[in-house]
N, C-alpha and C positions, 0 to 999 in steps of 0.2 A: 477689631469696629471701633470707626474711631468714634467718639464721643459727641453727639448730636450739638449741645450747647455749644463745646468750641466750635466745631464745624460752624453751625449759627454766626458767632461771634466773630470769626475770621470774616465771614461773609460782609455781614455792618461794618466792618473796619477798611473793606476792601471797596466797598461800593457806597459813597458818604450821601447819593439822593433817591428816594427809592417814593415809591408808588407804591401804595396801600390800597388792599381792598379787602373789604370785610363784611360776612356774613352773620346767616341768624348765631353761627356757633359762638359768637363772642359776646354775647346778649346774656347768653343763659344763664349766669350766673345772678344777674338780673332781673332773672325770674322771670323771662319772656321766654316759654320754649322756645325747639328750631322744629323746622318742618319734617328733616327725612331723622331716618335713624344712621347705624354707623355703616349702613349698604346705603345708602343711598333710597333706600327708598321711603315712599309715604308718610306720614302719623297725621291720622286722624281723617277725621274733614276732607273731600275734594272744594278746594278752594272758586267760590265762582268767575268765574270766567268775565273779561270785559265788554262781551258781547254779548252774556246771561243779564246784566249789569240794566245794561240798558235797553234793553229788549223786556224786559220781563218785572211787571209789579212784582210776582210773590219773590224772586230772586232779591227785590230791592229789599222787603219785605227782612227777605236770613238774614241780608245783611245789616242792614239798619237795628234791626232786633236785636240783634246774636252781640252786634257791635255796643249795644248799649248795656252791655252787661261786661264787655271785657274793656269795654276803654278805661274804667278808673284803675283797673290793674298797671298799663301801660302807662298813665299818666304819674300814678304813687312809683315806678320802677325808680332806681338809679343808676348809674353809672359805677360798673366795678372797675379789680384792678387793672384787665385787660385795659377796658377805655383810657384811665387813665396812663397807663405807661406809654399809650399814642401819643396824647395829650405833650408828656414832656419831651415825647423823641422826637416831636413837631417843634417843641419851642425851641431845642437843641437847633432845629437848621434842619434836620435832618429828610423832612416828608416835605417833598412836592407836593401830593397830593393825595388825600383821602377821598378813597371812591366805598362809599357803602351801601347795599346793597338790601338795607336795614329803611324799616320808614317809621324808630323808633325815637330817635335824634338825642339818641344816649352819649354818643360822640359829642356833638355839640352840648351837650348840659356838662359834658365831664370839662368840657374848655378848646375842643377841637376847631380850629379856625379852619381853614386848607380844605372844605370839606365838599364831596360833590354826592345829594343824596339823590342818586342813578336812577331810583326805583320812589321818587318821594317822598311827601313826610306826611303823617298818619295826622297832627297836631294842626291840618290843617284842611278844609272842607271848600269845594270849589260849587257854582253852577255854572253846567254845561250850556243854561241857553244865554244867561248874560254876562258870564264870567265874572258874578262879583263872590271875593270870598268872606270866609266864616272863620274861628278857630275853635276848633272839636267842643272846645267846654261849652261852648254857645248854642252846640248845636246839639248837645249831649243835654243842654237843660233841655231843649225844645222835645226831644224827644220825651225823655218819663215827663213833661210837663201830657204830652198829647197821649202818651200809654201807663197810665196811675193802675190799671187792673195788671200790672206786668210783679207778678209777686216771686219771683224764685230771686232766690240773696246768689251772693258771688260763688259764681262756679269755673273750676280751672282754667290758665287761661291758655288760653289756644296763641299759636302767630299771628300776629300785627293787631292784636286788641278781640279775635275772633276768640267766644263762650258757649259752649251751650247752652241750648235754650229749647225747650219741648214744641210740639211740631206747632199745636195748639195754640201756643200764645204768638209763634211768630205769625200763624195764620190773621192774628187779631191786632197785628202790629203797624199803629199808624206811622206813617212814614214822612218825614218829615220837609218842607220845599224850602224853596225861597224866598224872603221875606221879598225882595226886591222884586220880582220878575214871577216869583209864583212858581220857577222852573226846577227843572231835575239837579238836585245834589248827591255829588260822590266826593267821595274823600279825593287828595290831591294827592293820587296816590296810582302807579301802572299795574292794574290786574293783569291778572294770567292772562296772553294773549293780546293786550295792548302796545304800544309801542311807547318805548324813549323818546323823548324830548328831541329832537334829533342836537339842539345845542349842546345838551349833557352828553351825548355820546359823543360830538366834537372837541370838544372841553377833555374829557375823558384819554379821547386819544392824544391832546397832544399835552396834555399829562404825561403820559405813558415814554411819548417820545421824547420828554426834558430828562425823565427820571434816567438814574443809572441801574437800579433791580426793581423789580416788580416782587411786593410779597403780598398773598392772600393768606385770612385769617380768619378759621372758623366759617369755611362756604364748601360745599358740595360742591358747586360751579356746574351745577345742574341747568341753572337759568343761561339760557346762550348768551347774557349779555355780560356776564363775569367771564366766561370760557372763552368769551371773541377778546376780551381783551389778554386772556394768558397766552392764546395763537398769536394775537399782535406782536408780546412780550419776546417771546421765542421766534417770530419773524425778524424783528431789528437785532438781536442779539443779545437779548437782558437773558442775563439770571433773572428764576422764575424760582421760588422762595415758597412751598406752599405749608400752612400750619391748621391743620383739621384732624378732629380726631374723627377718622373711619375714612372712606374712600372720597376720589374725590375725580371726575371728570378727564380733570390736565392731570392726573397723577405722573403719566407715562411719559409728559413733557416736561415733568420740573426738574430744575438742578438738583434739589431737593428738600424732599418731602416728608413732615413730622408730624407723627399720631397719637403716641401715646406721650401724654400732659402736651403737647404739643401747645397748645396755648400758654402755660404756664413755664413754657421753655421760649417761647419769644421773648413774653412779660419781664422776663428775666432778664435776659440779654438787651431788651429797650431801655430798663430801668439802667442797667451798666455801660450804657454807649449813649445816654443820654447830655454824656457832658463832653460829648465829643464831637464840635459843634464844625456846620459847615456855608459859607454862602450862599444864597438859594434865591436867584435873582425873583422878581416878579414874573409870574406870568401869563397869557392868553387867560388856564384856566380860572384867577379869580374873578372873571367875572358868574362863574359861577357858586362859589365860595359863598356858601347859604347860613 
């Protein structure tokens, strides 16, 4: 059997321009847990759905109460080796675009520039009524001022800054509202059941068309937005490499799938190839790089 690192290295030698898609697995070494286990099964409490957040005050209490406890852990998280390897690969001119399903902004903190936050960003909050935007830290201060009765200390961090909070405290949470109009505040992320903005979908598809190959890192691809890009890559005849320590929805269509020590293998090869430069002309995806 061929050494997968050697095989992966050959792929990166053959194809100069890459579209990279990352998921929760890439942030695990930064202390932010993944959503699913190696078999693709959901871990922890069920997520709040988009329509639930809009329609239920109790669901908004649950979200903001748990987020009040969990946000500091996301804010303190720092990029790890895998984020850094992608930064160096980008600086070598090898990344057409980096599309992340994560909302933690760790790619940007590491220094990545050619990024598309497919599911939004947790560090920003928007008013659904007037469109005002706030930094998440400002909302954190408001939450703490409105809820001084919250005496529960830090708990185990869950994906997207969620954390455990007792039902009694959830029921007592005062939800902040927009300073400008008194409207409903929502994190600037795509909840489960919500729609990804059309401009991000278009930018992602154009980036894929411009790339020579696609690399998936740390995603089970259970969410359709990422899986759809994999299907499009295959339809376009582009190699699809998947590095995920567990099964994914697209395993059968992958040109190469790495499972054991998958992220370390990829980072090692990216570090080796960062000096192999290629010229990448600006593309329409630049408009989405945040």
